[in-house]
N, C-alpha and C positions, 0 to 999 in steps of 0.2 A: 304630656301628649295626651292619646285616649293613654292616654293621660301623660304622658312625659313631660315635664317641666324643662326649662332650658336655662342655658347661662348664652348672655350675648358675648361673641367675642371681642368685638371692638369695645367694649365695655371694658373697666377697669376689672378683669376676669369676670365671668359669668356673669343660656338661654340661658329666668324669669324661672318656685312651686308652684275647711279646718273649724274646727273651732276657733272663736275668738282667741281664747287663753289658751295658753300649754299652759299644763302642769307638769309637777313627774308623777308619773302614773305607778299601778303598783304593779308589781313582778304577772306579765302574760308572756303568753305565745307568742312568737314573730306572728306577723299578718300573713296570712296564707294568699300566696300570688292567685290570681285569674289565671286560669290557665287557655283561656283563649289566647293566641300570640295576633302580634300585629299585621303577620304576613295573609291571616285571615279576613285583613279588612279590606273594604273597597278602597280603590287608590283616592277617592275621593274624601271617604271617612279618614284614613290616614293621614292627608292632608288637611282638614278639620280639627284632629287632633295632635298634629304635631310630628307624625311618625316620618314623614318626606323628607325632615331634615337630617335622620338617623337611617340611614340605608340597610345598614347591618340588623336592625329591628325588623328591618320588613323582610327579614331572611334573604337577603340578597348580597352575594359579593361581591365587595367591590374589583370594579375593572380598570386600571390606570388608562389614562389616553395616549396613546404612543406620542402626540403633540407635547403634552407634558412631561411625559420621560424623560424626552430628546434633551428638554431644559432642565430635567434634573427638579422639579416639581412634585413627581410622584414617581412613582416605581420601588419607593422604599419601603413597604407599607412593614412588614417582618418585624425591621430594623427600627421604624417606629414606636412601635408597639411593645418591641423589648426596652426600648428607652422609657416609653411611659409607665411601663409597668416598674422598672427602677426604681420613677421619681413619684412612684404611686407606696412604693414601697417606704420609700427615702422618708415621705411625710408622716407616713404611719409611727416611725419610727422617732423621727423629730419635731415635725409641726405641734406645737402647742394646742391650735384651737383644732386639728384633726385629732389629736390627742383626745383632748377633753369629748369631742364630739361622741367619739366613739365610747370612752367611758361612759357618757351619758346613754347611749343608745344601751349599751351593755346593763344597767344598771334599769332601762327601762324597760328590760325582757327581749329587747331586740340585736343581740350580739352581731355585730359584721364577722362575716368571712368574705374575706380581702379575695378567697379562689369564686367564691359564690354571689358579692353582694357586687362586685366592682370590676367593670370592662373598660379596658382600651380599647376604641373602634376609629373609624374613620366615619365622620361627620361631614355636616354639608360647613363649608365655611364660614357660615353666621353663626354658628355657636359654638361654644367650646367645652360645653358638657349637660348632662341632664340625669333625670332621676325617673324610672321608669317603674311609676307601683306595681304596674300588673305583672311583674317579674323581682318587684321589690329591689333592683340593681340601680346601683349608680352608674353611666357613663363618661367618662372619660376621653373627649375627641384627642386622639394623638397625631392629628395632624396639624390642630392648631394649641392644642396645652402643651407646648415643648419645650418648659423650662419647670424648676422645683416652685418656683413663685407662683407661676400659672396652676398647675394641678393643687397646688394648696388649696387657692382659693376657691376652685374648681369643688375640691372635695367637702371643704367647710359649708360654701355653698350648698352643695346637693345633702349633705349629713344632716342641715336641718330642715330641709325638707322628708328626709327618712326620718329625723325624730318627731316632726309635726305627725306623720302618717302613722308611726308605733303607737302615738300617746294618744290619739284621738280618733273619734270616729270620722275620718276626712274622706270626702268624696271629690278627683279631680276634674268630675263631670260639672260641678257645682261651682261657678265662676267666684263667688264670694270666699269659698274653700279655697281656689287658686289663688284668686288676688292674697290672701290671710297669709298664706306660708311664701308669697313673693315680696310683699312688705318686710316678714322677718328674715328671710335672706337678705335681702339688701341692704337692712337696718343693722343687723349682726356683725354680715360680712364683708361687707365691699363698701357702703358710702362713707366718707369722710369731707372733711373741707375742702381738701386735695381733690376728691374724684367729684363730688361737686361744681368746682369750681374750672375743672376742664368741660364738664356737662352741660358747663351755663348758667347752673341753679344757685353759685355762691355769691355771695355780699360778706363785705367783712363789716357790716353792719348789723346783721342778723344772722348770727349762725346758728342757730336753732332750727328758724325757718329754711334757711340753703339746706342744710342735710334733710330734714321733711322732705321737700320737694324733691331732692336728689333720690330720696327712697320710692317716692311716688312714681319719679321719671324711671326706673328701674323696672319698679315691678308692671307699670303699664307699658312698658314694650314687653315685656315676659307674657304678659298674659295675651296680647295680639297677637304675639309669636307664634303661640300653639291652640289659640282657641280661634273659630273662624266667626268672630263676631264684630260688632261695631264699633268704633273708638270712643263713640259715646256712651254702649253701655261697659265696656270696658272700664273707662273712667267712673262711671256711676258706681261700680264694686268695687274699687279701690277706696272710693271715697268713705264707701258706706262701712266697711269694715278697717278704715285707717289708724283711727283714736285707738281701739283697743289690740288690734296687731303690731301696731306701734309701740306699744306700750309693753308688750311682752316680750321681755330678756332671755328669755329660758331658751337652752339652757347656759348661753354663758355667759348671761348678770351684765353684760354692760357692754357698752356700743365703743366700736375698737378704734381708736385713733392713728395713723399712720405717723410711722419713724415714735412710736412710744413702747414704750413695757406693755401695753394693755394684755397683749396676747399669752404672754407670759403671766399677769397676775391673772386672768380668767381662768387659764390653767392650774393656779395653784390654790386656787379658791374652789375648783368643783369638791374635792371629797368636804366641804362646807356646805355645800348644798346635797349631800348625799348620795356625789356623782363618784362612780370607782374609776376615777382617770388612770391611763394607762401608765 
């Protein structure tokens, strides 16, 4: 958006976040966040950049509606936050891709402090998470990502955006940069033949093309969700950067297949590429 990127809630976990190629960077200090807060933006600007999907990013306290409290749909925000933070901690200790991403960020000079860089918040029901480069912070939507699997997907997706922001002169206001990091996150963290099938992009006769279509669809949806641009412009941005960004597999090193040992293999291979895996 301004620059939040998002992970879609109704897709296989995860709103939507460069230079086309992402290489491991030399040691360097963590990016300094912009001190301008989202709450200082006008409502129109917040919507243009996606902050309307994350009310707490605008400095607003969440106020449950009594009708939803009556049916048990809201009113348990403190409990939801506690469960979300518990799931985040579990993923950091046990999730292979999250551990790999944290190691890659540390090796790139951008180590993660859980208390500083990950925040559980109430979000719009259309998203499960996001990355706020202004604060260099990942948002996990406590009202939507309610189990370990979803939280693991959100953290992996958003840490890819954080990795791209750490290792490149990335400007989230540049739609090509945004499209590239969204392509990489969908490619490395989400799209598989099964997810492509559910999305309607799969074909048993051309698996490679089905996977590429899945990645393009997710990246396009993410860009449109957090930028006030036309669909034509968003498609053009995705197509411009797709070949290079789709081929860039850092730092995971492989496309993850569902119901396989790919996650564990990627984690074990991390030290071979110079990543200080946890």
